[in-house]
N, C-alpha and C positions, 0 to 999 in steps of 0.2 A: 784674655784667654776665654771668658764665657761668651763674649760676644762672637767669637770665632765659632765656637761649638753651637751657638744659636743659628748660625747661618747653615748649619747642617740639620736642622730639624725638619725640613722638608724630605731630605733623603732617608732619616730616621722613619718618618712617617711611609714612604712609598717602599722602602724596604720592607719594614715590618708587614704592610699590608700583601706584599708579594709572598713573604715567606709564612706569613699565618692568614691565608686569604679566607674572608667571610663572604657568606652566602645568605641572600634573603629569599624570601618567595618570589620576587620578581626578577632576580639577576642571579644566575649560578656561580658558583664559585670560579669555575674555569673561566667565564666571561669576565669576572672581577680581576683574576691575574692579568687577563689581556690588557684590559682598561688601565689598570695599574702601571703596567709596563709602558703603555703609550704615554701615560700621563708623566711618568719620570722621564721618560725620552724627551718630551716638551719641555720640562723642568730643566734638563741639561742643556737642552738647545737654546733656551733662552739665557741661560746663565752662561753659555759660550759666547752668544752674539752681544752681551753685555759688557764683557772682558775682553773681547776683540781676538778671540782666539789666540794667545801667546806664543803656544809651541806648536801651531799649526804649519809653520813653514817647512819643517822637516817631514820628508816623506819617505818612509822606509818600506819594505817589500809586504809587511803585515798590514801596513794602511791602505797600500794600493789594492793588494788582493781583496781586504775587507770592503773597499769601497766598489770594486768592481763585482764581486760577488752579491753584495745587498743589493746593487742596482739590477741585475741580472736576475735574480728572483723576484723583487719587487716586480719588474717588468712583466716576467711570465705570470705572476701572480695574478695581476691586474688584468691580463687577458683571458684568465681562466676564470670558470665558475666557482670561486671562492669568496667567502665575504670580504668586503673592502677593508674591513679593521684587520683582517688576517693579513690579507697582501700588503699592509703598511708596518708590519713586525719587521722584515729587513731594514726597511728605512728608518724605523724607531731603534733599531740596534746600531744603525750606523751613527745616529744623533748621539747615542750613549758613548760610542767608541771614541767620536770625537771630542766629546764632552769631557771624558776622563783624560784623553790624550793632551789636552790643553790645560789640565791642571799640574801646579807644582807638585813636588816631592813632600812637601810637608801635610797639602790637602790629601794627597793619596795615603800617607800614613794614618791620618784620621779615619778615611774611608776603611782602611785594611783593620783599623781597630773596631770599627763599628762591624765588619764582618766577621770579628773574632765575637764580639758581644752577642750578636744573633745566634752565632753556632752554638754557644754555650747555653742561651735561652731555648732555641731548640732541644737541645741535649738534655737539659733538665725537664723539658716538657715531655719528651718521650721517656724518659725514666719514670715520670709521674704516671704516664698511660700503662708503662708496663707493670708497675706495683699497685697503686692505688685500683686501677681499673682491670686489673689482671689479664691484661689483653695478651693474647699469644704471640702476637706480633706488633711492631712499633712503627706507626706511621705519622706520628707528631700531628700536625693539623693539616697534612697534605693528603692527596687523595689514596696514597698507598706507600708501602715500604720503599719503593725504589725512590720515588720523589724525596721522600725523608732523607735517605742516604744521599742521594745526589747534592741535597742543601749542606750536607755536612762535610761531605768531601772537598765541596769547592772552599769550605771554611779550614779545613785542617791545614793546609801549607801556611796560612796566615796565623794559626794558632802556634806553629812551630817556630814561627819568626816573630812573634810580636814583640814589639820595642816597648818594654814597660821600665819607666824611669824610676827603678826601685831595686834595693839590693835583693829583693825576694821574686824579682822578674823570673829568674829561671826556672825558680819553684812553680811560679803561677802558671807559666808555658806549659811545663811538663803536666801539671794537673789539667788544664783545659784540653791540652792533646790527648791525655789519656781519656778524659771523659768522652770527647768526641769519637776516638777510636772503639770505644766500649759501647757508644750508642750506634755506631755503624754496623758492629757485628750484631747487637740484639736487633737490628732491624731485619736480618735474615737476607738481606739484598746480596746477593752473589756478586753483581756488578759492583757494588758499594764496597764490599770487602776486599775485592781484587784490586779496585782503585785506590782504596785507603792504604793497602799493603804497598802498592806501588809508591806512592807518596813516601812513606814511612821509610822504603828502601832506599830511594833517592836522597832522603835527608841524610840517613846516615853515611851512606856512601860518600856525599858531598863534606860531612862536618867532621867525622870520625878520622883522626889521624892515624894511617896505618901504611905499610910499607907496599911496594908494587907487587911482590909476591904473594902477600896477605890479602890484598884486592883481588888478584886474578883467583885465588882458592876461594874467598867468600863469594866473588860473583858467581863462580861456577857453581858454588853450592846453592846460591839464592836462586838460579835458573832451576836446577833439579827440585829444590823445594817448591818453586812457583808451580812447575808441572805437576807434582804430587798435589798441591793444595788445589790445583785446577781440577784434577780427576775427582777428589773429594766432593768439591763443591757441583760438580757433575752429576754424581751418583747421591749426592744429598736430596736434590729434587728431580729425579731423573725424568718424570713425566713432563714436567715444565722445560727441562733440557732439550728433550726430544720434540717437544711442540716447536721450540725455536729452531730447531733444525730443519723440521718441515716448512717453517715460515721463510726461511733464508732460502731453501732449496726452490721454492715457489716463485719467491722474490727475484732470484737470481735469473729465471727463466722471463720474467717480466723487464729485467734490465735488458736481456739479449733482443728483445723485440724493439726496443727503441733506444739504442745504447748512446748516441751521440748527444741527442736534445732531450731525451726523456719523453715521459707521455704526458706532462704537464702537470701543474700545480693541483693537488687533490685527487690525482687519480688513482693513488694506491687505495684510499677506501671506497672508490667507485669501482674498480677492476679487481681488487684482491681476491674477494671471496669467490667471484667468478671463475678467476684461475684456480683456486683451490678445488672447485667443484669439478673442473675439467681433470684436476690432476686424479681425483678419486674414480671419476668416471673412468679415466684410462686404467687405473691402479686399484681396483675394487677390494683387493686383498692386501692392500699395504699395510705395513706394520704401524705407521702413522695415523690410523683411522682412529685409534682410541683416544690420542692427544689434540686432535684437531676440535678447533672452536671457531667463534668470532673473533676475527682478527681486523684491529685498524690502524696497528702500527706494526712495522717488522723488527722491532726490537732491535732496530741498529739505524742509527741516523744516517751513517755513510750510505747504506742501502738504500734507504728512503731517498736521500738526495739524488741516488744514480737513477731510481725508478723514475722520480717526478721530473729532474732538471738534468738529467744526463750526465755523462763524463765530463762535459764543459763543467757544471756546477762541481763536480768530485775535485777536478783539476784545480779549481780556485781554492778549493779547501785545502788542498795539499801544499799549494803556495804559501798558504798562512802556516800551516803545520810543521813543515819542513824546517824551516829557521827557527821556530820555536824548540824542537827537538834537538837540533845543532846548539841552540844556546844552552840547553841543558847538559850536553855532553862536555862542552868546552869551558864551561864556568863554573863558578860557585853554585851552591843551593839558591834558587832563585823562586820564591814564591810564585810569581806570576807566570813564568814558563811552565812551573811545574804542575800549576793548577790547571792550565790549558791542556797539558798533555794527559792530566788525569781526567779532565772533561771527554777528551777524546778516548781515551781507554774505556771510560763507562758508555761511550756512545756505541762501542762495539758489541753491547749486550744490552742497551736498554734505550730510553728515550729522554736523557736528562735534559734536553734543551727545549722540551714540551714544558717545563716549568719555568716562570718569569724570574722567581730569584737567580736561579743559576744563570740564566741569560744576561742578567745584570752583571754578575760577578766575571762572568765570561768576557764582556765589552769592558770591564774594568781592567781585567789582567791583560787584554789585547792592547790596549790603550797605554800600558805601563811596561811592554816589553821593550828593551833597549836594543835596537839593532841599528846597524850603519845605514845612514840615510841614502837613498837611491838618488834623490835629488831634491833640491830647494826651491819651495813654491811662494811666491810672494802674494799674500792675500791682503787686497785692499779692503778696509772695513765695510765699504759701500757693497763689494761684493758679496762678503760674508754675510751682510744683512741681507743681501737678495736672495741667496741660496737659503741661509737659514728660516726667512720669512716664506718662501715658497713651500719649504718642508713642513715647517709648523702649520701652515693653512691645510696642506694634504692630510697632515696626521690628526688635526684638529676637526676637519671636516667629516672624514671618514670614522673617527671615534664618536662624534655627536649623532651621525645618522644610525651607526650601528647600537648606540645606547637607547636612543628613541624607538628602534624598531624592537629592540629585545624586551623594553619594558612593557610595550604595547602587547607582544605576543606572550610573555609570562602572565600579564594580567588577566589575558583570555584564557589561558590554560588553567589558571588558577580556578577560574570560573567553571570550566568544563568540569575539573575535578570534584567541584562542590555540587554537581549534579544539572548545572545550567547550559549544558553542551546545546541543546536544540535553539535556545535562544541566541547563542553567540556566534551561531554559524555565519550570519551575515558579516560580523565583524571579522571571523576567520577570513571569509572570501576576499573582504576589502584588503585584508593586510597580506594575502597571497598575491595580490596584484602588483604590489610593491616588494616583492621578496628580496631579502637581501644576501642571497645565496647560503644561508645557513641551512645544511640539508636536514637538519634535526626539526627544523619548523615543517618541513614537507611529512616528514616520517609522523609527526604527531598530528598534524593536519589529518593525514590518511588514518591514524589510529582513532581520531574523534569522529571521523565520517563513518567508519566501521562501527564504533559503539553505538551510533544512533540510526544504523540500517542502512546508510546510503552506500552501498556496496560499490555500484558501479563506479561513483565519483570518488571513492577511496582509492580505488584501484588504478584511475587516471591518476592522481595526484602521486600514488607510492611508484606509478611506472617512472614518472619524472624523476622522483628520488632516486630510483635505481640507477639512475645516469651518472649521479654525483655520491651517492651514498648506500652501497649494496650490504646485505646483511641475510644472516639466515630467517632473524626475525621478520625482517621485511618480505621474504619469500613466504614464509609461513602466513603472514597476514594477507597477502594477496591470494594465496591458495584458500584461506578461509573464505576471503570474499566471493571467489568462483564457487566455492563450495555452496555457500548460502543462496547464491542465484543459480545453482543448479547446473553449471557449465562443468561439467566431469572433466573434460580432457584437459580444459585450462588448468582446473584445480590439480589433477593429477601431475601436470608439467612443474607446476610451481613446489608442489610436496616433494617431487623427485629432485628438484635442483636444491631444495633445502637440505634433503637426505643427503646429497652429495656434497653439499658445503660442510656439513657436519654429520660424518656417518655414524657416531657414537650417539646420536640423538634417537629418540625412542617416537616422538610424537609425528614427526612426518611418515614413518612407516605407518604408524596406527591410523592416520588419517587417509591413507591411500587404501589400507583396508577398508575403511568405512565408504569411500568412494566406488571402490568394486562392487561393495556390497550393494550400494544404489542402484548401480548398473547391471546388478544380477550377474556379475561375472565371479561366481563363487569359487573357480579353481584357481583364480589369479588372487583372490583375497585369503583362501587358505594358505596358498604358498607363502604370500608375505606374513600371515598370522604365525606360521610354523618359524619363519626367520626372525621374528620378533622375539619368539620364545627361546630361541637359543643364543640371541643377540647377547655378547657379554655386557655387565652394567659397570660403567665406570664410577658412578655415585648411586647408591641405592636411594630411592624415595618411595613416598606412598603412591605418587603418582606413576611412576613406572610400576609398581606392583600391582596397580590398578589395571592399567593397560595389559599387562601380562595376563591377569585374571580374566580379563574380558576377551583377549585373541584365545586363550585355553578354553574358554566357555564356546566361543565361536566355532572352533575346531571340532570341539565334541560334539556340537549339535550338527554341523553339517554331515559329518561322519554317521552319525545316528541316522540322519535321513538319508 
């Protein structure tokens, strides 16, 4: 027994690192998650090759669709300007899927127990954060409450069905499930609360004995209550909800522009802010102006998939989800199918697939969905070794290259933060020549060039960055570079673009006033100063009050003259 669990130590290590990502000065937590996911995929792939893929002869619709989707996503990603290690993620997911699909039921029960343990650990960590540190919100060790809630949602179906060989097993399951549900509510994540309620509802619907009449009554009541809860959650954080409606509205327009094949991997973060600027340029008095901000994800995984990979990618995902939903409807409570459906529901309002831990559990669930085989495929051991070896080489090569590059870049960046920017510019230049397509490198390179006064070189780098990663901050930085060079027309265009991207920001308007003042176009400057003074304030700050004070002084002095 002990030896069998010792074999699971690598899985414990990888799952722990994915759920509790650590970060150092030389590698970010986000990158650590990606590396852990790829390493775990490699581990499962090697394990699969050594065991000969015992259950890989049966191919169902989920396995076929997952394979086609992973190949399609990776193929499109390798052809796009995205980091190689990110292009490998669908391939890594496929390795995890087949690794879990080849396991027997006994091994899968152990892994399900592992998920329960990690869910309870994350729950207790969240409670500690909420009580001891007096946090207003709970995020565990992840970047925000949505990620924390997603990690608990995927564990809830397994808490409800945990197979504990003990008389007190039912009590233990109830306690664990209650703790997890409580932590989801404490996170404040609306998507998490909706998904957790969905799992609990399906569980009660499938496990509580009742007549057909009562099922209809309770089902109708649940739908009404769900609608009421949805309205309450919408009004709970109305500004956030309005912001997401704006994002979905603009994102829908992006889908229409390239509906079949999409705009390509990474295109959302390259194009969305420009589309948002165009929207507010055409609708300057829009009610959404106060909720606009920097956006790098549409808060809907299906919408992101449609934007970047078109309806082809969405169709492949649908071929995975439809059999799973049907399985929920016609069979008893199945934690695997329910977990997949809950992730899909969560994905309608947030970005759970952004987190490595959620993707690992998703691959585990997909690999264990019991469906009728489409066909039987005989795989020879030599074929498995060839395909597995090729996949492992691709994953390891991309991982090693990215780790080396990120380590070098973060080491240089640490030096620039300690005041050694001028001495390190040659190293920055050499690293730029072998850029790994991480857009954040270009942005920070442009920031560093701006800091040491190389404004023209900074804008050359930032212009390249804007093709793969555009934002309000990037437009402001380019405007500041042109402002320092005295190129007023170019500075105005970038400040205006930044103002259109985020109409509720004061800094772009203030900088346009400064540009018009330098050009001695005082009428235009006074007009913008008056706009700044009547502009509604979203979040009061000393910086805004200072800009308002200077604008008021400016208009007063010019009126006196």
